[in-house]
N, C-alpha and C positions, 0 to 999 in steps of 0.2 A: 641359255634360253633361246628358243627359236622365234624369230621375228616373222610376223605375218607377211611382210614384203618379200622375204626370202622365199617363202612357200609359193606365193603368188607368181613371182618371177619364174620360178622353177616350173610350175604347172603350165603357165602361158607358153613357155618354150617347148616343153614336151608335147603339148597338145596342139601347137601351132594355132593358138586361139584366134588370131586375126586373119587367118588364111582361108576362111570358109564363110560364104554368104549364109546368114542365118537370121531367123526372126528373134532368136534369143540374144540378149546382150551378154555374151559370154565373158567369163573372167570374174574378177572380184565385183560382186554386186552390192555387198554391204560390208563395210569395214568394222573393225573393233578397235580397241585401244592399242593394238600393235603386237600383242603377244599370242603365241600359240603353244598351249600346253597339252591339249587333247583334241583329237579330230574325230568327227562323226561323219559318216558317208550315208547318203540315202538317195533314192530315185527322185523324189519330188520335194520341193521346198514348201511343206505344209506345216500347219501348227502342230499336228500330231508328231511329225518328225522333229520339229524344234523342241517340243516339250520332252521327248524321249532323249534327245541329245543333251539338253540342259540338265536333266536328271543324272546323266553320266558325267557331268562336269566338262563338257566339250565347249571350246571357244572358237573353233573353226569348223564350219559345216561345208561339205563338198557334195553337190547334187548334180543331177542330170537336167531336171526341169527346175529352173530358178524362179525368181519373183519378177524379173525385169525382162519384158518382151516388147520390143518396139518402144512405143510411148506409154506402155501400160502403167507406169508410175507417174503419169502426168498429174494425177490427183492422188494424194495420200489419204484416202478415206476408206471406210468400211473394212473389208478384208485386207486391203493393202496396209491400212493403218495398223490393224491388229498384228499382222505378221512382222512388219518392220518395228513396231513398238516392242514386241517380244524380244527381237534380236538386239535392239539397242539397250533395252532394260537389263539384259543379261550379258552384255558385252560380247556378243557372238558375231563373228564374221561369216559371210556366206559367199562361196565360190561356186559358179555354175558353168557347166560345159555340156552343151546340147549336141549339135551336129559334129563338132570336133571329136567328141567322145564316141559318137556312133561310128565315125569313119576311121578312127585311129587303127593302124595295122597291128599294133601290139596290145594296147590297153583298151581298145574300143569294144563296145557291145557286140558288134557284128563279127569281128575277128574272134573274140572269145567264145561266142556262141558257135561259130564254125568249128573251133577247136573242141568244144564240148560234144559236138556231133561227130567228131572224127573226120571232118572233111579234109581232103587233100587237094593239091594242085590249085590253090586258091587264086582267083583273079578278080579284079574289080567288077562290081555289079551294082545296079540300083542308082540311077542318076537322080540327084536332087540338088537344086540350086546350082546347076551347071557342073556338078562333080559327083563322081560315084562314091557313095558312102557305105555300100554293102559289099558282100563278097559272094562268089559262086565257086563251087568245088565239086569233087567227086567223093562218094562214099568208098571205103575200102573194099566193100563187096556189095553187089545189088541186094535189095531186100523188098519184100512186099510193102505196100503202103501201111498196112496195119502195124508191121514191125517198125517201120520208120516213125509212125506216130508215137509208138511206145518209146522209141529212142529220144524223140523231142521231149516227151514227158519227163524222162529221167534227167535230161540235160537242163531243163528249166524248172523242174519241181512243180509244174503246173498240170492241168488237165486239158490238153489241146482239143480243139475241134478242127475238122478238116472238110474241104471240098474236094472230093476224090474223083477227078476226071482224067488223071494221067495214065501212064502205061502200067502194066502189071507189076513191073519191078522198078524201083527207084534207084537210079545211079547218080544223076547230077542234080544238085540242089543250089538254089539261091537263097540268101539270107539278108533281110533288112528288118531290123528290130522296130518295135513300137508301132506307129501308125503307117506302115509301109504297104498297105493293101494295093495301092495303085501300081506298085511295081510288079503285080501279077502279069501285066501286059508285057513288060520287058522279059520276064521269065518265059512267057509263051513265045515271044519273038525269037529269043535265043535258044529255044528248043530244050529248055530244062525239063526234067521230069517232075520236080517238086520245088515249091517255094515256101519258105518259113518266114512269118512275120508275127506281129503282136495282135492287132485288132482286126476283127472281121468287118467287111463292108459289102454292101449289096452289089456294087459294081464289080467287085472281085469275082462274084459268082458267075456272071456272064462271061467275064474274061477267061476264067479257069475252064469253064465248059467249052467255050468256042476255040480256045487254044489247045485244049487237051492237056492240062497241067494240074497236078495236085497242089492245093494250097493248105498249109497247116497254120492255124492261128493258136499261138501259145500264150497270149496275154501281153498287153503293152508293158505292164510292170515286170512280169517275169522275164521278158526278153531284154530288159534294160537295167537289170540289177548287176550285170557282169562288169560294166565299165567302172561304176563307182566303187565296187568292191576292189577292183584292181588298183584304182587310184589310192585308196586307203593303204593298201599294202606298199605301194610305191613310196608314199609320203613317210610311212613308218620306217622303211629301209633307209631312205635318204636323210631324214632328219632325226630319227630316233625318238619321235614322239608317239605316244599311244594313238592308234587309229583303228576304228572299228566300223563295220557296216551295221546300220540299224535297219533290219529287214522287217518292214511292216506287213509283208506277205499280202499285198493288195491283190485280190483275185480277178483283176480286169486288165 
């Protein structure tokens, strides 16, 4: 039998959970009775995810966006109560990793998205909370922005939108998953041809136009499914317990 404490200690060490300033209270956010027999991974700690995981018999949930942010659980009422009551009633533990999972060079959202795009010569990119959480690299060969947008679509399974203000051919690319539109400025300052993130934002339009950089928005969810999928595979290999991604395919 696998103990919850073993899995938590392992994930904390792999992800260096305490080494990055974050609004999320990363790590074990809700405990169970101590056993792990089946693991479910998902992007966000929502009731929809909890219900799907419970239907599969999961007793440990691993997610990117947890339920505990700063003092968000100061009052256990309304949706906080419904979510926590569901977990406790079904003896389900919840482990969350936000920025540590974005930044991880092997299992993180950004590193894995770079790999899916075929980027090479990766280097740190995208400062957040005093540390670079994304990566920038080079495509194996230059391509027009239309072809690059199709490449992003294949890598993420989404339908990206783009602000096309960069050069004719895309060679260098920065990646910050999720709500990283503000890093358009860093992409421009560093002279990158294109920047990939999740959510579009108005201020990114002016930055992209004035710096002359393409910005491709592939969806917050679609750019952040990579890390939790990888953690599920890692836990399955390490502990031999069934672990699966529950992909809700949220189109935003």
